[in-house]
N, C-alpha and C positions, 0 to 999 in steps of 0.2 A: 522607589527605582533601587539602592543600593542592597535590598535585600530581594528586592524580584529578581534583579538580573544573574546573578548568582546559580539559582534555582532554573532558572531560562535555560540558561548554556549549560548545564550540568544534565536536561533534561535531550537536548539537543545532543551531548556527546551521545549518548547511551543509545538514544534511537537511531543514531547514524554509524553507530556500531552495529547495529541488527539489519539497517539497511544496507551494508555494504559486504557484511558476511552473507545474508540469504538472498539479496536484492529485493527485498520487501519491508515493511513491518515499520518504517519512518512515522508515519499519519496515525498506525496503528498506536504508538506509544505516548507520541509525541502530542497529540493532542489531549489525551483525558488529564495527560501531566501539567502541558501547558495552563491546561484551564484552570488550573489550582490557584493559578497568580494572573493569569490574563481574561478576559472574558472569552466565550468559548468563539464566537466570529472571528477575533483576533488570532486564537489559538491556531482554529482552521486555516486562516489567510498564512500567518506565518510560518506553518507547516509547509504551504501551497508554494508560495513564494521564495523559499529555500529551496523546494524541490526543480522549482522552475531554475533557481539560479545552477543548481549544479547539473542542467542537462549538458551543455556544453564539454564537461570534466567525463559525464558519462558518455557521452557521446565515442572522446576520444579512446576510453580507456574499454570500451563494449563492444565498438563499431566491429573489431574484427571478429570477434567469440560471438556475437549475436545471431540466431536463427533470425533471417529477415523476412525470408517469408510466413514466419510462425507470426512476429512481430505483426506485418501488415495486415494478417487474415485477422487479428483478433483486436486493429484498431478498427478497420473496416464496417464490423459486427457492433463494437463494443462503442463508439462514438455517437452513431443515431440512437442507440438505447437510451440514452443519456434522457434528451428531452421525455421518452415514453416513461421512466421511471419519475420523472419531474409530475409530470402531467397524471399517473399513480396514485402521488401521494397527496392531491386532493380530494382522495375518495378512498383512501386507505391512509390509518396513523402510522405514524414514523414507530411506534413502540410493537405495533402488529407486525410490521415490516424485520424491526429489528431481531423480533422472535424466532420470524420464521429463517432469517438469513443463518441466524444461530444455532437453530437444529439442523439445518442444510449444511454449516460449515465441520457439524458436529459427526453427521451420518459420511461426510465426505474424508473425515479423518477416520473414523473406525471404518470404513472399506478400503483406504490402503493398509488396513492392518490383519485387513477378512483375506480368507484364502483366496489363490490365483481367480480361478471363474470370477468372485466378486469384485477385487481389485481392479480388474480388467476392466471392469465399468467404464470406470472413469477415463481409460487411457482411450477406450472406444467413442467417448463422448466427441461427437464435429466441432471444431476448433469454433466455430462459429457460435453454437450453445456457450460456448464458454463464455466468448466475448459477447455477445450478446445478455447471457447472465449479470458479468462482471458492469458494463454498462448502463445495464437497468437497475442493479441496486448500488452502482454508484448514483445515479440519479434519487431515488427512491429510500436509500439510508444513508446515502454519504460513505458507504462500503464498498467499491468496486474491487477488493484485492482478492477474496475469498474462490471466488469460480475459478479465475484464472490460473492463480495459485496452487490449487488444488491440478488441474489439468495439468498444468505445467510440472507440476513434480513426479504427474502420472508417466510422463514422457520417459525415455530412455536416456536423455542429453546428460551432458555430464553437469554438476555443479555450476562451473565456472559460464557454462551458455544459457543454463536457466536465470542466473543470477543476472546476466547483462541482458536478457530480453526481460526480465520482470522489472529492471531499473528504467529502461528505456518506455517500456509502455507505461509505468506510471508517469515518469516524466511527460508524456505526452499530454496524458488526461489532466496533469496538474497544468499546462500550457492551457490546455480548451478551459479550465475553469478558472484562470487568473481574468480575463475579462469582466466576469461577472460579479469578481470580488472588487474589482477597482470602482466598477460600478454602482456597485452597494455601498460603497464607502469602507469595507475592512480593511482592506489596503489602502491606505494612509500614508501619511508621510511619516508618520513617529512611526508607525510596524516598518514602514523602508527602511528606518537609523537603524531600528533592534535587529534586523534582517543583515546588513550590511555586520554590524556585530557577531551576529552568532554566524556567518556564513564559516570566518577563521575556523571556527570550533568544529563544525561540518566536514571541513575539508580537512581537520583534525582526524576526525573520527573517518572519515572514507578514509586514507593513507592507512591507519593501521587496523581496518577492519579487512581493505584488502590485502596487506599481506595477512594478516591471521588467518583468512577465507584459502590460505594455500597450504594452511595447518591442519584443515576439518577433511576429514574423510567421507564418503558418500554417504555413509550408515549415518554418521554425527550430523552432516549437513540433513539431510531428511528429517532427521529427528528434530534437528533446530526449527526446522519451518514445518514441522508438525505441532509442535508446542505456542508457537508463535499463532498459527492457526485457532487453535485452542486458546488462547489467550483471547484473539480479535474474538470469538466465543461468547467469551467472558464480560469481553467490555463492552461487547454489543446489548447486552441485556441488564447490564449493571445499573443503565439508569432507570430502565423499565421497573427494576424487582426493588430498589431504592428507597 
């Protein structure tokens, strides 16, 4: 515990900074790094528990900035698609799903850098399609973020508005995932104690990241977000290729 705890807290700090600056990326960074010291179910459970614990703060800090209509439409389509993705996983391997997701992410990032007629295809994608894909890929490959992030970044919203909407979208998905984790035993009393120790670090990272985000220009925000999405694609295929 003495050697594991500092590494866990350092991971939460780094992932929390990414989360506060971009509005996503917490699970993307935290789960693979935490799994070096915890079991994968524990890493996933700790990540989800911490995101749920942050929801009151996210609501207070983001409620005035977020696009409520956009968030609601995303959730309406994403939540029913999660069990569909889980059912599909029974007939499609998780490795194949991750390879497909990685290809889609890289294609989407490439489209954003393409000439306007091509980049505009992302912006014209219906909100329901982005939400459905996020829920479906969350159930299929435990990676709901990229479809919604790509769609949100294609909108003409300011970074703080995009950030607020993404934070609450992923927080809502974490709340939906929590009962399953508790029932499976992954979110037990020991993990709850670890979450209580890690939460102040995440709050510190959130405060620092929100202050830092005020100095980040729109192009820098777009670049950071695209970089995190590319990292998501790499982490998606890493377990398949190693």
